[in-house]
Biopython code that builds the backbone (N, CA, C, O; Angstrom):
import numpy as np
from Bio.PDB.StructureBuilder import StructureBuilder

atoms = [
    (1, "MET", "N", (-7.503, -5.026, 12.406)),
    (1, "MET", "CA", (-7.742, -5.500, 11.045)),
    (1, "MET", "C", (-6.390, -6.009, 10.495)),
    (1, "MET", "O", (-5.370, -5.333, 10.631)),
    (2, "LYS", "N", (-6.393, -7.117, 9.918)),
    (2, "LYS", "CA", (-5.190, -7.729, 9.333)),
    (2, "LYS", "C", (-5.081, -7.267, 7.873)),
    (2, "LYS", "O", (-6.070, -6.945, 7.214)),
    (3, "ILE", "N", (-3.861, -7.251, 7.417)),
    (3, "ILE", "CA", (-3.617, -6.788, 6.015)),
    (3, "ILE", "C", (-4.118, -7.825, 5.016)),
    (3, "ILE", "O", (-4.732, -7.454, 4.016)),
    (4, "ALA", "N", (-3.883, -9.083, 5.249)),
    (4, "ALA", "CA", (-4.247, -10.127, 4.285)),
    (4, "ALA", "C", (-5.606, -10.782, 4.591)),
    (4, "ALA", "O", (-5.853, -11.912, 4.168)),
    (5, "GLU", "N", (-6.464, -10.097, 5.304)),
    (5, "GLU", "CA", (-7.753, -10.682, 5.721)),
    (5, "GLU", "C", (-8.566, -10.934, 4.464)),
    (5, "GLU", "O", (-8.539, -10.066, 3.592)),
    (6, "PRO", "N", (-9.249, -11.975, 4.291)),
    (6, "PRO", "CA", (-9.717, -13.012, 5.199)),
    (6, "PRO", "C", (-8.838, -14.246, 5.309)),
    (6, "PRO", "O", (-9.241, -15.243, 5.907)),
    (7, "LEU", "N", (-7.646, -14.190, 4.741)),
    (7, "LEU", "CA", (-6.747, -15.346, 4.789)),
    (7, "LEU", "C", (-6.276, -15.627, 6.192)),
    (7, "LEU", "O", (-5.963, -14.711, 6.952)),
    (8, "VAL", "N", (-6.228, -16.921, 6.536)),
    (8, "VAL", "CA", (-5.788, -17.274, 7.902)),
    (8, "VAL", "C", (-4.627, -18.298, 7.856)),
    (8, "VAL", "O", (-3.877, -18.400, 8.827)),
    (9, "GLN", "N", (-4.470, -19.029, 6.790)),
    (9, "GLN", "CA", (-3.401, -20.009, 6.736)),
    (9, "GLN", "C", (-2.043, -19.320, 6.432)),
    (9, "GLN", "O", (-1.965, -18.499, 5.518)),
    (10, "PRO", "N", (-0.999, -19.646, 7.181)),
    (10, "PRO", "CA", (0.282, -18.993, 6.974)),
    (10, "PRO", "C", (0.795, -19.093, 5.533)),
    (10, "PRO", "O", (1.323, -18.110, 5.013)),
    (11, "ALA", "N", (0.657, -20.239, 4.879)),
    (11, "ALA", "CA", (1.126, -20.388, 3.551)),
    (11, "ALA", "C", (0.391, -19.491, 2.583)),
    (11, "ALA", "O", (1.022, -18.928, 1.688)),
    (12, "ALA", "N", (-0.877, -19.334, 2.715)),
    (12, "ALA", "CA", (-1.722, -18.512, 1.883)),
    (12, "ALA", "C", (-1.350, -17.037, 2.125)),
    (12, "ALA", "O", (-1.298, -16.263, 1.169)),
    (13, "ILE", "N", (-1.098, -16.646, 3.339)),
    (13, "ILE", "CA", (-0.670, -15.267, 3.632)),
    (13, "ILE", "C", (0.659, -14.952, 3.014)),
    (13, "ILE", "O", (0.861, -13.860, 2.484)),
    (14, "MET", "N", (1.596, -15.921, 3.076)),
    (14, "MET", "CA", (2.934, -15.728, 2.455)),
    (14, "MET", "C", (2.798, -15.539, 0.941)),
    (14, "MET", "O", (3.427, -14.650, 0.367)),
    (15, "ARG", "N", (1.961, -16.391, 0.285)),
    (15, "ARG", "CA", (1.725, -16.228, -1.168)),
    (15, "ARG", "C", (1.140, -14.871, -1.473)),
    (15, "ARG", "O", (1.549, -14.205, -2.424)),
    (16, "TRP", "N", (0.171, -14.457, -0.655)),
    (16, "TRP", "CA", (-0.522, -13.169, -0.902)),
    (16, "TRP", "C", (0.532, -11.969, -0.868)),
    (16, "TRP", "O", (0.509, -11.072, -1.711)),
    (17, "PHE", "N", (1.400, -12.023, 0.110)),
    (17, "PHE", "CA", (2.400, -10.959, 0.222)),
    (17, "PHE", "C", (3.380, -11.011, -0.939)),
    (17, "PHE", "O", (3.720, -9.965, -1.492)),
    (18, "LYS", "N", (3.836, -12.174, -1.318)),
    (18, "LYS", "CA", (4.735, -12.301, -2.442)),
    (18, "LYS", "C", (4.084, -11.838, -3.735)),
    (18, "LYS", "O", (4.755, -11.196, -4.543)),
    (19, "ARG", "N", (2.849, -12.121, -3.962)),
    (19, "ARG", "CA", (2.143, -11.666, -5.130)),
    (19, "ARG", "C", (1.874, -10.156, -5.079)),
    (19, "ARG", "O", (1.708, -9.514, -6.116)),
    (20, "SER", "N", (1.832, -9.598, -3.864)),
    (20, "SER", "CA", (1.508, -8.175, -3.722)),
    (20, "SER", "C", (2.813, -7.297, -3.795)),
    (20, "SER", "O", (2.764, -6.091, -3.555)),
    (21, "GLY", "N", (3.934, -7.913, -4.120)),
    (21, "GLY", "CA", (5.126, -7.104, -4.306)),
    (21, "GLY", "C", (6.137, -7.133, -3.162)),
    (21, "GLY", "O", (6.957, -6.223, -3.042)),
    (22, "PHE", "N", (6.090, -8.183, -2.309)),
    (22, "PHE", "CA", (7.038, -8.346, -1.208)),
    (22, "PHE", "C", (7.887, -9.614, -1.510)),
    (22, "PHE", "O", (7.596, -10.656, -0.923)),
    (23, "PRO", "N", (8.899, -9.586, -2.375)),
    (23, "PRO", "CA", (9.603, -10.794, -2.772)),
    (23, "PRO", "C", (10.567, -11.355, -1.719)),
    (23, "PRO", "O", (10.854, -12.552, -1.726)),
    (24, "ASP", "N", (11.065, -10.509, -0.819)),
    (24, "ASP", "CA", (12.101, -10.926, 0.110)),
    (24, "ASP", "C", (11.575, -11.190, 1.483)),
    (24, "ASP", "O", (12.074, -10.624, 2.455)),
    (25, "LEU", "N", (10.578, -12.037, 1.594)),
    (25, "LEU", "CA", (9.983, -12.336, 2.894)),
    (25, "LEU", "C", (10.658, -13.540, 3.553)),
    (25, "LEU", "O", (11.051, -14.488, 2.873)),
    (26, "LYS", "N", (10.782, -13.500, 4.800)),
    (26, "LYS", "CA", (11.265, -14.633, 5.590)),
    (26, "LYS", "C", (10.139, -15.041, 6.512)),
    (26, "LYS", "O", (9.496, -14.174, 7.105)),
    (27, "PRO", "N", (9.868, -16.362, 6.661)),
    (27, "PRO", "CA", (8.797, -16.786, 7.558)),
    (27, "PRO", "C", (9.226, -16.802, 8.997)),
    (27, "PRO", "O", (10.363, -17.148, 9.320)),
    (28, "ARG", "N", (8.293, -16.419, 9.874)),
    (28, "ARG", "CA", (8.536, -16.573, 11.280)),
    (28, "ARG", "C", (8.420, -18.042, 11.653)),
    (28, "ARG", "O", (7.999, -18.828, 10.805)),
    (29, "PRO", "N", (8.765, -18.466, 12.866)),
    (29, "PRO", "CA", (8.673, -19.877, 13.233)),
    (29, "PRO", "C", (7.279, -20.473, 13.044)),
    (29, "PRO", "O", (7.195, -21.679, 12.811)),
    (30, "GLY", "N", (6.203, -19.738, 13.126)),
    (30, "GLY", "CA", (4.869, -20.203, 12.943)),
    (30, "GLY", "C", (4.451, -20.244, 11.538)),
    (30, "GLY", "O", (3.371, -20.753, 11.238)),
    (31, "GLY", "N", (5.289, -19.709, 10.600)),
    (31, "GLY", "CA", (4.951, -19.759, 9.164)),
    (31, "GLY", "C", (4.466, -18.395, 8.649)),
    (31, "GLY", "O", (4.509, -18.160, 7.442)),
    (32, "LEU", "N", (4.024, -17.525, 9.492)),
    (32, "LEU", "CA", (3.579, -16.197, 9.041)),
    (32, "LEU", "C", (4.752, -15.352, 8.604)),
    (32, "LEU", "O", (5.854, -15.532, 9.123)),
    (33, "PRO", "N", (4.555, -14.412, 7.645)),
    (33, "PRO", "CA", (5.673, -13.612, 7.199)),
    (33, "PRO", "C", (6.214, -12.668, 8.211)),
    (33, "PRO", "O", (5.481, -12.108, 9.026)),
    (34, "LEU", "N", (7.518, -12.492, 8.156)),
    (34, "LEU", "CA", (8.233, -11.516, 9.050)),
    (34, "LEU", "C", (8.539, -10.304, 8.199)),
    (34, "LEU", "O", (9.400, -10.345, 7.320)),
    (35, "ILE", "N", (7.805, -9.196, 8.476)),
    (35, "ILE", "CA", (7.958, -7.987, 7.709)),
    (35, "ILE", "C", (8.236, -6.847, 8.638)),
    (35, "ILE", "O", (7.467, -6.622, 9.572)),
    (36, "SER", "N", (9.286, -6.127, 8.426)),
    (36, "SER", "CA", (9.579, -4.968, 9.206)),
    (36, "SER", "C", (8.731, -3.791, 8.733)),
    (36, "SER", "O", (8.331, -3.748, 7.569)),
    (37, "ARG", "N", (8.459, -2.866, 9.592)),
    (37, "ARG", "CA", (7.631, -1.708, 9.278)),
    (37, "ARG", "C", (8.284, -0.855, 8.186)),
    (37, "ARG", "O", (7.601, -0.365, 7.286)),
    (38, "SER", "N", (9.571, -0.684, 8.265)),
    (38, "SER", "CA", (10.265, 0.062, 7.226)),
    (38, "SER", "C", (10.212, -0.557, 5.885)),
    (38, "SER", "O", (10.075, 0.153, 4.888)),
    (39, "TYR", "N", (10.319, -1.919, 5.803)),
    (39, "TYR", "CA", (10.219, -2.605, 4.538)),
    (39, "TYR", "C", (8.834, -2.485, 3.987)),
    (39, "TYR", "O", (8.681, -2.215, 2.795)),
    (40, "PHE", "N", (7.811, -2.671, 4.790)),
    (40, "PHE", "CA", (6.433, -2.524, 4.362)),
    (40, "PHE", "C", (6.187, -1.110, 3.785)),
    (40, "PHE", "O", (5.614, -0.960, 2.706)),
    (41, "ASP", "N", (6.630, -0.088, 4.526)),
    (41, "ASP", "CA", (6.448, 1.307, 4.038)),
    (41, "ASP", "C", (7.192, 1.539, 2.768)),
    (41, "ASP", "O", (6.689, 2.224, 1.878)),
    (42, "ALA", "N", (8.410, 0.977, 2.644)),
    (42, "ALA", "CA", (9.181, 1.222, 1.401)),
    (42, "ALA", "C", (8.540, 0.589, 0.205)),
    (42, "ALA", "O", (8.559, 1.170, -0.881)),
    (43, "VAL", "N", (7.966, -0.596, 0.363)),
    (43, "VAL", "CA", (7.325, -1.274, -0.783)),
    (43, "VAL", "C", (5.969, -0.635, -1.127)),
    (43, "VAL", "O", (5.644, -0.494, -2.306)),
    (44, "THR", "N", (5.186, -0.252, -0.131)),
    (44, "THR", "CA", (3.865, 0.299, -0.426)),
    (44, "THR", "C", (3.862, 1.745, -0.829)),
    (44, "THR", "O", (2.870, 2.212, -1.390)),
    (45, "THR", "N", (4.935, 2.489, -0.569)),
    (45, "THR", "CA", (4.881, 3.941, -0.833)),
    (45, "THR", "C", (5.913, 4.367, -1.878)),
    (45, "THR", "O", (6.059, 5.566, -2.119)),
    (46, "SER", "N", (6.628, 3.445, -2.501)),
    (46, "SER", "CA", (7.674, 3.872, -3.412)),
    (46, "SER", "C", (7.485, 3.209, -4.810)),
    (46, "SER", "O", (6.558, 2.430, -5.029)),
    (47, "SER", "N", (8.373, 3.543, -5.703)),
    (47, "SER", "CA", (8.304, 2.987, -7.014)),
    (47, "SER", "C", (8.860, 1.538, -7.025)),
    (47, "SER", "O", (8.828, 0.865, -8.056)),
    (48, "MET", "N", (9.355, 1.087, -5.896)),
    (48, "MET", "CA", (9.832, -0.293, -5.812)),
    (48, "MET", "C", (8.706, -1.284, -6.126)),
    (48, "MET", "O", (8.956, -2.347, -6.693)),
    (49, "ARG", "N", (7.504, -0.945, -5.768)),
    (49, "ARG", "CA", (6.357, -1.831, -5.989)),
    (49, "ARG", "C", (6.101, -1.927, -7.502)),
    (49, "ARG", "O", (5.669, -2.987, -7.955)),
    (50, "VAL", "N", (6.330, -0.926, -8.272)),
    (50, "VAL", "CA", (6.095, -0.972, -9.748)),
    (50, "VAL", "C", (7.061, -1.961, -10.374)),
    (50, "VAL", "O", (6.668, -2.772, -11.212)),
    (51, "SER", "N", (8.326, -1.898, -9.971)),
    (51, "SER", "CA", (9.329, -2.848, -10.596)),
    (51, "SER", "C", (9.144, -4.257, -10.181)),
    (51, "SER", "O", (9.524, -5.153, -10.934)),
    (52, "ILE", "N", (8.587, -4.525, -9.034)),
    (52, "ILE", "CA", (8.404, -5.903, -8.508)),
    (52, "ILE", "C", (7.108, -6.455, -8.895)),
    (52, "ILE", "O", (7.042, -7.618, -9.293)),
    (53, "GLY", "N", (6.046, -5.693, -8.807)),
    (53, "GLY", "CA", (4.685, -6.146, -8.955)),
    (53, "GLY", "C", (4.389, -6.733, -10.350)),
    (53, "GLY", "O", (4.618, -7.921, -10.577)),
    (54, "SER", "N", (3.901, -5.939, -11.250)),
    (54, "SER", "CA", (3.549, -6.383, -12.571)),
    (54, "SER", "C", (4.435, -5.780, -13.565)),
    (54, "SER", "O", (5.237, -4.902, -13.247)),
    (55, "THR", "N", (4.310, -6.249, -14.831)),
    (55, "THR", "CA", (5.135, -5.733, -15.920)),
    (55, "THR", "C", (4.614, -4.409, -16.406)),
    (55, "THR", "O", (5.385, -3.625, -16.959)),
    (56, "ASP", "N", (3.313, -4.114, -16.223)),
    (56, "ASP", "CA", (2.749, -2.846, -16.644)),
    (56, "ASP", "C", (2.894, -1.797, -15.546)),
    (56, "ASP", "O", (2.522, -2.061, -14.402)),
    (57, "ALA", "N", (3.410, -0.645, -15.851)),
    (57, "ALA", "CA", (3.557, 0.421, -14.857)),
    (57, "ALA", "C", (2.199, 1.022, -14.648)),
    (57, "ALA", "O", (1.437, 1.127, -15.608)),
    (58, "PRO", "N", (1.840, 1.436, -13.408)),
    (58, "PRO", "CA", (0.566, 2.000, -13.096)),
    (58, "PRO", "C", (0.174, 3.185, -13.938)),
    (58, "PRO", "O", (-1.006, 3.350, -14.248)),
    (59, "GLN", "N", (1.128, 4.021, -14.322)),
    (59, "GLN", "CA", (0.775, 5.188, -15.134)),
    (59, "GLN", "C", (0.322, 4.777, -16.523)),
    (59, "GLN", "O", (-0.358, 5.567, -17.178)),
    (60, "ASN", "N", (0.645, 3.625, -16.999)),
    (60, "ASN", "CA", (0.218, 3.133, -18.303)),
    (60, "ASN", "C", (-1.152, 2.440, -18.250)),
    (60, "ASN", "O", (-1.787, 2.237, -19.285)),
    (61, "ALA", "N", (-1.584, 2.096, -17.094)),
    (61, "ALA", "CA", (-2.851, 1.425, -16.951)),
    (61, "ALA", "C", (-4.038, 2.356, -17.173)),
    (61, "ALA", "O", (-4.104, 3.430, -16.574)),
    (62, "GLN", "N", (-4.937, 1.970, -17.996)),
    (62, "GLN", "CA", (-6.101, 2.787, -18.297)),
    (62, "GLN", "C", (-7.361, 1.881, -18.179)),
    (62, "GLN", "O", (-7.315, 0.688, -18.478)),
    (63, "PRO", "N", (-8.445, 2.474, -17.746)),
    (63, "PRO", "CA", (-9.642, 1.686, -17.641)),
    (63, "PRO", "C", (-10.226, 1.333, -18.982)),
    (63, "PRO", "O", (-10.039, 2.087, -19.937)),
    (64, "ASN", "N", (-10.916, 0.237, -19.099)),
    (64, "ASN", "CA", (-11.541, -0.159, -20.318)),
    (64, "ASN", "C", (-12.957, 0.377, -20.321)),
    (64, "ASN", "O", (-13.906, -0.273, -19.884)),
    (65, "VAL", "N", (-13.062, 1.651, -20.860)),
    (65, "VAL", "CA", (-14.330, 2.367, -20.832)),
    (65, "VAL", "C", (-15.389, 1.650, -21.689)),
    (65, "VAL", "O", (-16.550, 1.537, -21.295)),
    (66, "ASP", "N", (-14.989, 1.200, -22.796)),
    (66, "ASP", "CA", (-15.948, 0.507, -23.702)),
    (66, "ASP", "C", (-16.560, -0.698, -23.058)),
    (66, "ASP", "O", (-17.760, -0.926, -23.214)),
    (67, "ALA", "N", (-15.782, -1.494, -22.329)),
    (67, "ALA", "CA", (-16.305, -2.695, -21.655)),
    (67, "ALA", "C", (-17.231, -2.292, -20.510)),
    (67, "ALA", "O", (-18.255, -2.932, -20.271)),
    (68, "PHE", "N", (-16.855, -1.214, -19.801)),
    (68, "PHE", "CA", (-17.710, -0.707, -18.725)),
    (68, "PHE", "C", (-19.025, -0.289, -19.250)),
    (68, "PHE", "O", (-20.056, -0.681, -18.702)),
    (69, "ARG", "N", (-19.048, 0.501, -20.304)),
    (69, "ARG", "CA", (-20.277, 1.015, -20.915)),
    (69, "ARG", "C", (-21.126, -0.119, -21.472)),
    (69, "ARG", "O", (-22.354, -0.064, -21.411)),
    (70, "ALA", "N", (-20.487, -1.136, -22.009)),
    (70, "ALA", "CA", (-21.222, -2.275, -22.572)),
    (70, "ALA", "C", (-21.930, -3.040, -21.482)),
    (70, "ALA", "O", (-23.030, -3.561, -21.669)),
    (71, "LYS", "N", (-21.289, -3.095, -20.361)),
    (71, "LYS", "CA", (-21.888, -3.901, -19.258)),
    (71, "LYS", "C", (-22.894, -3.096, -18.394)),
    (71, "LYS", "O", (-23.929, -3.616, -17.976)),
    (72, "TYR", "N", (-22.560, -1.828, -18.145)),
    (72, "TYR", "CA", (-23.404, -1.059, -17.159)),
    (72, "TYR", "C", (-24.084, 0.170, -17.768)),
    (72, "TYR", "O", (-25.050, 0.657, -17.180)),
    (73, "GLY", "N", (-23.661, 0.670, -18.849)),
    (73, "GLY", "CA", (-24.199, 1.951, -19.295)),
    (73, "GLY", "C", (-24.790, 1.863, -20.701)),
    (73, "GLY", "O", (-24.939, 0.801, -21.305)),
    (74, "LYS", "N", (-25.102, 3.027, -21.153)),
    (74, "LYS", "CA", (-25.669, 3.155, -22.504)),
    (74, "LYS", "C", (-24.563, 2.850, -23.520)),
    (74, "LYS", "O", (-23.385, 3.095, -23.260)),
    (75, "PRO", "N", (-24.943, 2.333, -24.637)),
    (75, "PRO", "CA", (-23.900, 2.064, -25.690)),
    (75, "PRO", "C", (-23.297, 3.345, -26.173)),
    (75, "PRO", "O", (-23.959, 4.383, -26.187)),
    (76, "LYS", "N", (-22.039, 3.289, -26.573)),
    (76, "LYS", "CA", (-21.351, 4.456, -27.039)),
    (76, "LYS", "C", (-21.938, 4.950, -28.328)),
    (76, "LYS", "O", (-22.192, 4.155, -29.232)),
    (77, "LYS", "N", (-22.156, 6.207, -28.438)),
    (77, "LYS", "CA", (-22.769, 6.831, -29.683)),
    (77, "LYS", "C", (-21.666, 6.803, -30.753)),
    (77, "LYS", "O", (-20.492, 7.058, -30.485)),
    (78, "LEU", "N", (-22.102, 6.483, -31.968)),
    (78, "LEU", "CA", (-21.151, 6.529, -33.067)),
    (78, "LEU", "C", (-21.060, 7.935, -33.585)),
    (78, "LEU", "O", (-22.059, 8.651, -33.654)),
    (79, "GLU", "N", (-19.849, 8.337, -33.953)),
    (79, "GLU", "CA", (-19.672, 9.645, -34.468)),
    (79, "GLU", "C", (-19.983, 9.636, -36.001)),
    (79, "GLU", "O", (-19.556, 8.734, -36.722)),
    (80, "THR", "N", (-20.713, 10.631, -36.456)),
    (80, "THR", "CA", (-21.017, 10.693, -37.890)),
    (80, "THR", "C", (-19.952, 11.519, -38.603)),
    (80, "THR", "O", (-19.525, 12.559, -38.103)),
    (81, "VAL", "N", (-19.544, 11.069, -39.726)),
    (81, "VAL", "CA", (-18.547, 11.784, -40.512)),
    (81, "VAL", "C", (-19.258, 12.599, -41.587)),
    (81, "VAL", "O", (-20.068, 12.063, -42.344)),
    (82, "LYS", "N", (-18.958, 13.879, -41.652)),
    (82, "LYS", "CA", (-19.593, 14.720, -42.634)),
    (82, "LYS", "C", (-18.740, 14.950, -43.824)),
    (82, "LYS", "O", (-19.149, 15.651, -44.750)),
]
sb = StructureBuilder()
sb.init_structure("model")
sb.init_model(0)
sb.init_chain("A")
sb.init_seg("    ")
for serial, (resi, resn, name, xyz) in enumerate(atoms, 1):
    if name == "N":
        sb.init_residue(resn, " ", resi, " ")
    sb.init_atom(name, np.array(xyz, "f"), 0.0, 1.0, " ", f" {name:<3s}", serial, name[0])
structure = sb.get_structure()
């Protein structure tokens, strides 16, 4: 199984890796990315991915429960104030 499956074009695979938090990739002669095992492990298992990936840290990310309930579940009950 390939990591960037179903992508098959070298340029698309390079873009996928760069968007996934691998900014320092060098292409092999065929155009596919050249990634060492240690670099892959460092990016996928450390906090390096947080600083490179998105601006929001994963610990700050929260699911949108209201949107989920609106689409799939029962509407949220309103609390009554006494």
